[in-house]
N, CA and C of each residue as an Amber inpcrd file, in Angstrom:
protein
   276
  -5.9690000   1.9430000 -15.5580000  -5.3140000   0.6620000 -15.3750000
  -3.9260000   0.6240000 -15.9940000  -3.6890000   1.3870000 -17.0520000
  -2.3790000   1.3580000 -17.6920000  -1.2980000   1.9380000 -16.7960000
  -1.6730000   2.6930000 -15.7510000  -0.7010000   3.2740000 -14.8330000
  -0.3200000   2.3290000 -13.7030000  -0.9290000   1.1710000 -13.6370000
  -0.7090000   0.2590000 -12.5180000   0.7330000  -0.2400000 -12.4650000
   1.3120000  -0.6590000 -13.5720000   2.6640000  -1.2260000 -13.5780000
   3.6880000  -0.2630000 -12.9740000   3.7420000   1.0250000 -13.3840000
   4.6960000   1.9380000 -12.7560000   4.4360000   2.1230000 -11.2670000
   3.1670000   2.1200000 -10.8730000   2.8510000   2.2870000  -9.4610000
   3.3520000   1.1110000  -8.6420000   3.2400000  -0.0770000  -9.2010000
   3.6720000  -1.2620000  -8.4770000   5.1730000  -1.2300000  -8.1870000
   5.9260000  -0.5750000  -9.0330000   7.3610000  -0.4990000  -8.8320000
   7.7300000   0.3730000  -7.6450000   6.7830000   1.1560000  -7.1730000
   7.0380000   2.0860000  -6.0800000   6.4580000   1.5950000  -4.7560000
   6.2680000   0.3240000  -4.6720000   5.5880000  -0.2420000  -3.5080000
   6.5180000  -0.3720000  -2.3060000   5.9850000  -0.0410000  -1.1730000
   6.6990000  -0.1960000   0.0930000   5.8710000  -1.1280000   0.9650000
   6.4850000  -2.1970000   1.4340000   5.7490000  -3.1960000   2.1970000
   6.0650000  -3.1010000   3.6750000   5.0230000  -3.0390000   4.4760000
   5.1800000  -3.1700000   5.9180000   4.4660000  -4.4640000   6.3050000
   5.1980000  -5.4150000   6.8210000   4.6340000  -6.7210000   7.1380000
   3.4680000  -6.6020000   8.1180000   3.6460000  -5.8830000   9.1950000
   2.5160000  -5.6390000  10.0950000   2.6710000  -4.2640000  10.7190000
   1.5830000  -3.7230000  11.1800000   1.6280000  -2.4070000  11.8090000
   2.3850000  -2.4490000  13.1290000   2.3850000  -3.5920000  13.7990000
   3.0180000  -3.6730000  15.1120000   4.5040000  -3.9980000  15.0580000
   5.0000000  -4.5120000  13.9540000   6.4010000  -4.9180000  13.8900000
   7.3390000  -3.7680000  13.5700000   6.8630000  -2.7360000  12.9360000
   7.6840000  -1.5720000  12.6590000   8.6450000  -1.7590000  11.5080000
   9.5440000  -0.7730000  11.3100000  10.4370000  -0.7390000  10.1580000
  11.4000000  -1.9110000  10.0390000  11.6880000  -2.6080000  11.1110000
  12.6310000  -3.7240000  11.0330000  12.1430000  -4.8110000  10.0810000
  10.8460000  -4.9520000   9.9230000  10.2830000  -5.9700000   9.0390000
   9.7400000  -5.3730000   7.7470000  10.0920000  -4.1440000   7.4550000
   9.6430000  -3.5040000   6.2230000  10.6330000  -3.7950000   5.1070000
  10.1130000  -3.9180000   3.8790000  10.9920000  -4.1400000   2.7430000
  10.3360000  -3.6280000   1.4820000  11.1330000  -3.3670000   0.4820000
  10.6260000  -2.9820000  -0.8250000  10.2420000  -4.2380000  -1.5840000
   9.1840000  -4.1570000  -2.3650000   8.7910000  -5.2590000  -3.2380000
   8.5860000  -4.7120000  -4.6430000   8.8010000  -5.5480000  -5.6380000
   8.5820000  -5.1170000  -7.0150000   7.1820000  -5.5300000  -7.4650000
   6.8520000  -5.1970000  -8.7010000   5.5120000  -5.4570000  -9.2280000
   5.1670000  -6.9400000  -9.2070000   6.1210000  -7.7890000  -9.5950000
   5.8560000  -9.2320000  -9.6170000   5.5960000  -9.7710000  -8.2200000
   6.3860000  -9.3180000  -7.2490000   6.1950000  -9.7740000  -5.8660000
   4.8320000  -9.3440000  -5.3360000   4.4470000  -8.1060000  -5.6170000
   3.1500000  -7.6260000  -5.1350000   2.0060000  -8.3890000  -5.7890000
   2.1090000  -8.6290000  -7.0860000   1.0720000  -9.3920000  -7.7820000
   0.9040000 -10.7640000  -7.1520000   2.0170000 -11.4180000  -6.8400000
   1.9730000 -12.7290000  -6.1960000   1.3440000 -12.6210000  -4.8080000
   1.7580000 -11.6120000  -4.0430000   1.2080000 -11.4250000  -2.7010000
  -0.3010000 -11.2090000  -2.7530000  -0.7440000 -10.4150000  -3.7240000
  -2.1720000 -10.1260000  -3.8350000  -2.9740000 -11.3660000  -4.2070000
  -2.3840000 -12.2610000  -4.9920000  -3.1120000 -13.4720000  -5.3790000
  -3.1060000 -14.5260000  -4.2790000  -2.1200000 -14.4950000  -3.4040000
  -1.9880000 -15.5130000  -2.3610000  -2.5890000 -15.1160000  -1.0160000
  -2.7280000 -13.8300000  -0.7570000  -3.1530000 -13.3990000   0.5720000
  -4.3850000 -12.5030000   0.4630000  -5.5370000 -13.0400000   0.8110000
  -6.7730000 -12.2680000   0.7090000  -6.8650000 -11.1920000   1.7880000
  -6.0700000 -11.2890000   2.8290000  -6.0960000 -10.2980000   3.9060000
  -5.1510000  -9.1250000   3.6390000  -4.3640000  -9.1920000   2.6040000
  -3.4180000  -8.1410000   2.2760000  -4.1510000  -6.8210000   2.0650000
  -3.6610000  -5.7620000   2.6930000  -4.2340000  -4.4350000   2.5270000
  -3.2420000  -3.5770000   1.7520000  -3.6870000  -2.9850000   0.6520000
  -2.8490000  -2.1060000  -0.1610000  -3.3250000  -0.6770000   0.0600000
  -2.3920000   0.2020000   0.4800000  -2.7230000   1.5930000   0.8000000
  -2.0040000   2.5280000  -0.1630000  -2.7750000   3.3110000  -0.8870000
  -2.2610000   4.3210000  -1.8110000  -2.1380000   5.6190000  -1.0180000
  -0.9160000   6.1450000  -0.8860000  -0.6980000   7.3370000  -0.0660000
  -0.6680000   8.6320000  -0.8790000  -1.0340000   8.5430000  -2.1480000
  -1.0560000   9.7410000  -2.9860000  -2.2980000  10.5760000  -2.6910000
  -2.3870000  11.7340000  -3.3120000  -3.5630000  12.5860000  -3.1150000
  -4.8080000  11.8910000  -3.6690000  -5.9540000  12.3470000  -3.2400000
  -7.2070000  11.7590000  -3.7370000  -7.3280000  11.9390000  -5.2500000
  -6.8840000  13.0930000  -5.7690000  -6.9210000  13.3430000  -7.2080000
  -6.0740000  12.3140000  -7.9580000  -4.8490000  12.0690000  -7.4840000
  -3.9780000  11.0830000  -8.1280000  -4.5810000   9.6850000  -8.0580000
  -5.1830000   9.3660000  -6.9170000  -5.8340000   8.0630000  -6.7320000
  -6.9550000   7.8900000  -7.7550000  -7.7540000   8.9370000  -7.9620000
  -8.8630000   8.8680000  -8.9090000  -8.3830000   8.6870000 -10.3460000
  -7.1780000   9.1550000 -10.6550000  -6.6350000   9.0000000 -12.0140000
  -6.2640000   7.5520000 -12.3260000  -6.0100000   6.7550000 -11.3020000
  -5.6590000   5.3470000 -11.4790000  -4.9690000   4.8290000 -10.2420000
  -5.2800000   3.6080000  -9.8660000  -4.6880000   3.0100000  -8.6780000
  -4.6880000   1.4830000  -8.7960000  -3.9420000   0.8530000  -7.9190000
  -3.8900000  -0.6030000  -7.8640000  -5.2800000  -1.1090000  -7.4540000
  -5.7920000  -2.1150000  -8.1610000  -7.1150000  -2.6440000  -7.8070000
  -7.2090000  -3.0230000  -6.3240000  -8.3160000  -2.6540000  -5.6990000
  -8.6420000  -2.9240000  -4.2960000  -7.8300000  -2.0950000  -3.3080000
  -6.9780000  -1.1840000  -3.7910000  -6.2190000  -0.3110000  -2.8890000
  -7.1580000   0.7140000  -2.2730000  -6.8670000   1.0650000  -1.0180000
  -7.6030000   2.1540000  -0.3830000  -6.7150000   3.3890000  -0.4090000
  -7.3220000   4.5550000  -0.3780000  -6.5740000   5.8080000  -0.4280000
  -6.5060000   6.4240000   0.9590000  -5.2910000   6.5370000   1.4860000
  -5.0520000   7.2770000   2.7240000  -3.9060000   8.2340000   2.4120000
  -4.2530000   9.4610000   2.0630000  -3.2310000  10.4430000   1.7100000
  -2.4750000  10.8850000   2.9570000  -1.3450000  11.5260000   2.7350000
  -0.5040000  11.9620000   3.8520000  -1.2530000  12.8810000   4.8060000
  -2.2130000  13.6300000   4.2900000  -2.9910000  14.5250000   5.1420000
  -3.8350000  13.7530000   6.1580000  -4.0670000  12.4640000   5.9070000
  -4.8980000  11.6440000   6.7940000  -4.0660000  10.6960000   7.6600000
  -2.7350000  10.8050000   7.6050000  -1.8950000   9.8870000   8.3730000
  -2.1670000   9.9620000   9.8720000  -2.6210000  11.0960000  10.3500000
  -2.9370000  11.2100000  11.7660000  -4.0720000  10.2640000  12.1560000
  -4.8330000   9.7810000  11.1750000  -5.9580000   8.8820000  11.4130000
  -5.6180000   7.4110000  11.1500000  -4.3450000   7.0980000  10.8570000
  -3.9740000   5.7290000  10.4830000  -4.4830000   4.6860000  11.4650000
  -4.3850000   4.9690000  12.7360000  -4.8040000   3.9920000  13.7340000
  -6.2750000   3.6030000  13.5720000  -7.1020000   4.5310000  13.1760000
  -8.5290000   4.2300000  13.0140000  -8.8490000   3.6790000  11.6250000
  -7.9740000   3.8930000  10.6400000  -8.2470000   3.4700000   9.2710000
  -7.6760000   2.0970000   8.9210000  -6.6560000   1.6700000   9.6410000
  -6.0170000   0.3850000   9.3420000  -6.6650000  -0.7390000  10.1500000
  -6.5120000  -1.9860000   9.7070000  -7.1280000  -3.1250000  10.4160000
  -6.6230000  -3.2510000  11.8500000  -7.4870000  -3.6910000  12.7140000
  -7.1150000  -3.8970000  14.1290000  -6.2390000  -5.1320000  14.3040000
  -6.3700000  -6.1040000  13.3930000  -5.5740000  -7.3260000  13.4780000
  -4.1110000  -6.9980000  13.1720000  -3.2400000  -7.2320000  14.1210000
  -1.8270000  -6.8560000  13.9930000  -1.0580000  -7.7210000  12.9990000
  -1.6140000  -8.8500000  12.5940000  -0.9000000  -9.7150000  11.6480000
  -1.3370000  -9.4980000  10.1980000  -2.1120000  -8.4470000   9.9400000
  -2.5400000  -8.1300000   8.5740000  -1.3760000  -7.5260000   7.7970000
  -0.9690000  -8.1390000   6.7000000   0.1000000  -7.5430000   5.8820000
  -0.4130000  -6.2720000   5.2000000   0.4090000  -5.2260000   5.2250000
   0.0110000  -3.9410000   4.6610000   1.0840000  -3.4670000   3.6810000
   0.6500000  -3.0520000   2.5030000   1.5380000  -2.4870000   1.4910000
   1.1820000  -1.0160000   1.3320000   2.1660000  -0.1500000   1.4730000
   1.9880000   1.2750000   1.2310000   2.6840000   1.6180000  -0.0740000
   2.0530000   2.4090000  -0.9200000   2.7400000   2.8890000  -2.1180000
   2.3990000   4.3440000  -2.4000000   3.3110000   4.9930000  -3.1350000
   3.1450000   6.3910000  -3.4830000   3.6470000   6.6140000  -4.8990000
   3.6980000   7.8540000  -5.3360000   4.1780000   8.1180000  -6.6960000
   5.6890000   8.1700000  -6.7550000   6.3690000   8.1510000  -5.6340000
   7.8350000   8.1830000  -5.6150000   8.3650000   9.5950000  -5.4790000
   9.6550000   9.7050000  -5.4230000  10.2840000  11.0160000  -5.2720000
  10.5560000  11.6300000  -6.6310000  10.6270000  12.9430000  -6.6470000
  10.9970000  13.6590000  -7.8590000   9.9130000  14.0060000  -8.7350000
């Protein structure tokens, strides 16, 4: 749990799967915390490896590592208006 704050700073938000990058934006830890408390349909996706996910992750986040991106269509909600947050460990 102590690793959550740094992870939140690396959050990438995609408003919906159908809207694409035009509606994508970066959010900080405070914005994500607010979003998580206000929207029960919000899906948080951790894109790190399974090992990194097991070391610590944002509560209620699901793990879809880059190796599984080919399966995104089957793993993400069918409802196109579901807000989705993707996060990773960042570059470097």
